[in-house]
C-alpha positions, 0 to 999 in steps of 0.5 A: 500500500502506498503511503501518500504522506511519505511522498513529496508533492511532485510524486503525488501530482504524478501519481494523480495524473497517472490515475486520472489518465488510466481512468479516463478522467481529464484534469484541469487545463486543456485536454489532449483533444482540445489541444490537438484541435486548437486553431488560430489565424492571426491577420495583419492588414497593411494599407499601402495606398495613399488615396484610400482609407480602409473603414467599416470592417465586417466579419462573417465566421463559419466556425470559430470566434474573434479573439482580437478585432480589427480596428474601425479604420486603417489609414494610409500607410498604417496597419491593423491586426486581428486574431480568430480562434476556435470556439472553446470546447469544439473540434472545428477550426477557425474559418471565415471572411472579413471585408473593409470598405475602400474609402477614396479620400479624394472623392470622399466615397466608397465604391469597392470593398476588399474581402479576405477568406481564411480557412484554418480547419482541424485538418491542416492539409486544408489550410487555405485563403483567398483575397478579392475586390468586390462592389461596395454593395456586396455584403459580408455574410454567408453568400460571400463566404460560399462564393469565395470558399467554393467557386472559382470564378469571381473577383478574387483568387484562392489557394491552399496555404503552401508558401505562395503569394496571392495577388488580385488586381482590381480597377483601383487597388491590388490586394496581395497576401501570404499565409503560413500552414500551421495550427497557429496560422499567420496571414499578411495582407497588403492593399496598394494602388493598382499600377497598369 
């Protein structure tokens, strides 16, 4: 018989962890299942334009939640960041889209919006992203998500995250992005004036 009072605290903790794992009891802290399925996407968006302000961000999430939101506006030559992660206690990844209206500082109007898709599912072979420029009237919602996630025709480009850069040229601005392929994916997006 084991004399618990004779064991030092480290040994007691190790014994408890062993007994819990043998009985299938999960103690405090992340379970092996949740640790294996935690997904996060951190996004840096840089406004490299001189004529546009990015404003009115909108987000649609198919799965996951926003842990750090984008700023309300991103002025010329500045950046903004956001983070999206899995919903606690679920096995789904972090999947969604976000948009920013492109406000022309000269005309004081917005006719287009930039849209970005990020897909960081539990299956790391399926990490993907897309970038595009759409008409200002296009809503950031399920329809736009399905368009960017499932179709191949449109005002955007999409690819798996395998080290390449994506570029989509619109009438007025060009949107470029790179994305890492891991459970804590990082995406870097740049918007600049289109030069023909």
